[in-house]
N, C-alpha and C positions, 0 to 999 in steps of 0.2 A: 234331717239333712244337715250335715256338718257345715259350719261356716268357714269359708276358705280365705276370706279377707283378713288382714291383720288389724286394720283400723275400721272404725264405725263410719257409716255414711251419714253425714250431717243433715241430708235432705230427707231422711226418714223421721217420722214423728218421734220415735224413741231416741234416735241418735241426737236430733237437735235439742231435745229437753234434757238428755243426759249430759251433754256438753255445756249447755248455757242455762238450764233451768233448775239446777240443783245447788243447794247452799255450799257444798264443798268446792264446786267449780265456779262460784260467783266471781272470782278474780278474772276468769276467762271472759265473762260477759262484760265486766267493767273495762278491761282492756280493749275489747272489740268496740264498745261504744266510744271510748276516748280516741282511738286511732282511726276508726272508719267512719263514724257517724258525726261526732261533734267537731266544731271548729277548734283550732289550736289553743285559743284563749279560754276555752271552757272545758272543764274536766269533771268527771264523776269520781268522788272519793269513796263513796259507799252507796249501796242500794239495798232495798228489801223487796222480796218477791210478794206479789199480791195475787188474789184469786184471778184465774183466767176466765171465769164465767161471770158475765155481767148482765144483769136484768134491766129492763126498761123501767119507766116510772111506775107502771102498773103491771099486774100479772098478764095482761093481754098484749103488752108491748113485746116486740121482737127482742130476743136476747142476743148477746155477742159472746163468742167464745174465742179468746186470743190464744196463740201459741205460748207467748210469754207476756207478762205484764209486771212492770217493776217501777218503783219510785226511788229516785236518788235521795241522798241525805239532804239535798237542797230543795226537795219537793218536786223536781221535774219528773213527768210521767213518760215512760217509754213502752210503747207496744211493739214487740218484735215478732215478725211472722216469717216463716219459711214456706214459700209458696212453690209447689211442685208443678202446677199446671195453670195454663191461662184460663181465666173465667170470664163470663159475661158480667158486665158492670163491675169490673175489678176496682176501678177508681171510686165508683159510688160506694162500694163496700169499705174501702179505706177511709172515706170521709165519715161514713156511718159509724165505723168503729171509733173514730177519734172523738165522737160526741159523748162517749161514756166517760172518759177521764174528765171532760168538761163538767158534765152534770154532777159527778161525785164530789166536785170541789165546792158546790153550792153550800152556803151556810145559813142556818136559821137566824132570825132576829136582824140586828143592824149589820149589814155587810156591804162592802164597798165594790164588790165584783172583781177584785183583783184575782187573776188566775196564774197558776204556775205554768211553765212551758210544757208543751206536749210534743213528742216525737213519735211518729208512726213509721216504723222501719219494715220494709219488705225485701227479703232476700229471695230473688226470683230465679227459678230453674228454667226460665223461658224468657222470651222477648215480648214485652208488652207495648213498646213504643208505637204510637200512631204513625209517626213518620218513618216509613220504611224505605226512604229514598237513600241516595248515596251521600246525603249531607252528614258532615262529621258528627253532628249531635246525635244522629240516629244510631250510631255505633258506640256511644258512651256507656260506660259501666254504671256510673253513679249519677242518679238524678235527684236533685233537690228541689222541692216545690214549696213555695210560700204564698200567702195571700198578698197580691199586689194591686196597685191602682192603675189608672189608664196610662200612666207614664212609666210603668214597670218599676215603680218604687215600692219597697216593702211597706205594706199598710199595717200588717200585724205580724210580729216576729216571734210570737209564742206558740204558733202551730206550724210544725214542719213535717213534711212527708218526704222520706228518703227511700229510694228504690235502687237496688243493686241488680242489674241484669247480668247474671253470671255468664250466660253464653257469649257475651261480648268481651269477657276477660280472656285474653289470649297470650299473656306474657308467659315466658318459659323461666325455669329456675335461674339461668345466668342473667335474666333481664330484671329480676326482682331488686328494687332499689330501697323501698320504704317498708315500714311495718304494715302500712295500708296494702301495698302489693302483696306482701307475704300472707296477710289474713285472707285475702281474696283467693290466692293460689291454694291455700290449705283447704278452704271451704270447697273449692271446685275439684281438687285432686286427692283429698285425704283417703277415700276408700280404695284408691288404686296404688297407693304408696306401700312399700314393703318395709321402709325404715325412714327415720327422720332425716331429711336431706341436710347437707352441710350448711346450705344457705338459710336454714331455719333453726339456728342455734340459740336464739333469744330464750330467756327463762320462760316467758309466757308460752312459747311453742313447745318447750320441754314438757310443761304441765299439760298442755293440750294433748299431746301425743300419748302421754301416760294415761290421761282420762279416756282417750279414744281406743285404747288397745283392748280388743275384744277378749283376749286371754285373761285379762284381769276381772272380767265380769263374773258375777255369781251365775249359777245354773239358771235361776229365775230370770235374771237380766238377759242372758243369751237367748232364752226362749221368747222373751218379749221383743228383743231386737230382731230375732229371726222372723217373727210374724210381721213386724213393722216393715222390714226389708222386703218381704214377699208382696205386701200391699203396695209399696212403692214401685216395685218392679212390674206388678200387674198393671198399675196405672200408666206407667211409662210405656208399656207394651200396647195398651189400648190406644194411647195417644199416637204412637208411631204408626199403628195399623190404620187408624182413622186418617192420618196424614197421607199414608201411601194409597189408601183407597180413594182419597180425594184426587190424587194425581192421576190414578188410573181412570177415574170417572171423567176428569177433564180431557184426557187423551182420547177416550171413546167418543165424547161429545164433540170434540174438535175434529176428529177424523170423519165422523158422520156429517158434521156441518160442512166441512171442506168438500166432501163428495157431492152433497146436495147442491152447494152453491156453484161448483164447477159444472154440474149438469144443467143448472138454471141458466148459466152464461152461454152454454154451448148448444142448447137445443130448444125447440119450440115448447110452449106451455103444454100442449097436448101430449107430446112425447114424455116430457118431464113427469107429468102426472102418472102416466103408465109405468114409467120406470120406478118412480117413487113407490107406487102401490106394489109393484112387482119386486124389483131387486132390493130397494131400500127396506120395504117391509119384510121381505123374505130373508134378507141377509143381515142388514144393519139392525133392524128392529129385533130380529131374533137374537142376534149377538148382544145387543144392548139389554133386551129384556132378561136374557139369561143371566148376564152379569149383574144387572140392577137387582133382580130378584135375589140372587145370591148375596149381593151386598146388603140389601135391606134385612134379609134373614140374619146376616152377620151382625149388623147394627143392633137388631133386637136382642140377639144373644149377648152382646157386649153390655147393652143397657140393663138387661136382667141381672147380669153379674155385678155391675156397679151398684144397682139398687140393693142387692143383697149385702153389699159391702157398706151400705149406709151413706153413699156420697149424695151430695145435694142434687136436686133436679136440674138446677142451672148448670152445674159442672158436667152432669151426664149429657145434657143437651149440647153443650159446647164440644164435648169429645165425640159424640155419635152423630150429631146433625139432626137428631129427631126433635120434633116439636115438644114443648112442655106438655101439651095435652096428650100426645102419644106416650110420653114417659109416665104421666099420671095414670093413664089407662093400664099400662104395664104394672104399675105399683098396685093398682086396685085388683088386677088379675092374680098377682102374686098373693095378696092378702086374702 
C-alpha cells in the first residue's frame, strides 16, 4: 500500500523514534526538551541515548521498556514517552518507571545518596485529567507535577512529571507565538501537512521537516513505518469503535430505563409487572439482547486482534471493557 502522506506521523512507534531517538536527530530532542520541558534557566547542552529496556533488581522483578531514555551532559535523566491511548493506572505506571533511573544511580561503597534530576515526559494523544469539569486547569495542555508538602511547597525538586495533553492544544497557525506553541503544533499536525508552513521557518523546524519527509526514507524504513502506521490506525479505530459502542449502549439503557420508570409512575404494580414481562421483555429485552450479544461478540473479536498484536492485558481491558479474567481466558484459548 503506497504511503500518501508527505510527512511521518510522530505518534507512531517508528515515527517517534525516527524523529527523536536517533543520533543524527539528537538536536531535535535537545531543542524539544529545552523549549517545551525545561524551565528557561535550565538547558540541555548535550545528551546520550541509553537502553530503553530496564530490568528490576532480580530476574523475577518486573522490567520497564521506555520509548526513549537519555542522560544529559550534566547527568539529568529523561524518560520520554509517546502515549497513543489511555491506560488503567497510567499515573502508577509513570511513577514505577521513574524508579528505574533512581535505582541505577546507586553506588557501591561509601555514597552520600545524592541523585541527579529525573524528568518523566508523556506526550499524550488523549485526555487523562481526572478533572473533566469546566475548570480552566482541566483544559490545559501542559501539566507539571512535583512532590509537595501539605502547604503545596515543593518538597523534592529532582523528580518531575510533565504531561502534554495534545487534544487540548487548539491554536491555529496565525496564533503561534512561541517556539513552545510551534512544537506542539508540529507534533499534532505534522502528518496532515503538505509543506512547511511559513510560521515554522526556524532552523530546528527545517531540520525536523527534512527528517520527517517520507520520500527521504530507505525502502526498509518505508516498510517499517507503514507497519507502524497500520498498528497506530488499528488501535485508534478500536478505541473509536469502543467509544461509539459505549454511547450506543448508554442510549439503549437510558431509553429502556426511561420507559420502565414512566410505566412505574403511571400504572399500578400489577399492570407494570405484566407489561414488563410482556412488552419490555418482548421488545426492549429482545432489542437489547440482540445488540448486547452483537456488542459482546464484537468486543471479543477486537480483544483477540489486540492480543495477536501483543498489546498488554490492561490496555485491552481499557479499550474493550472486558475483565482481565476474560482477556486471560481468550489468551489461553489462542495459545
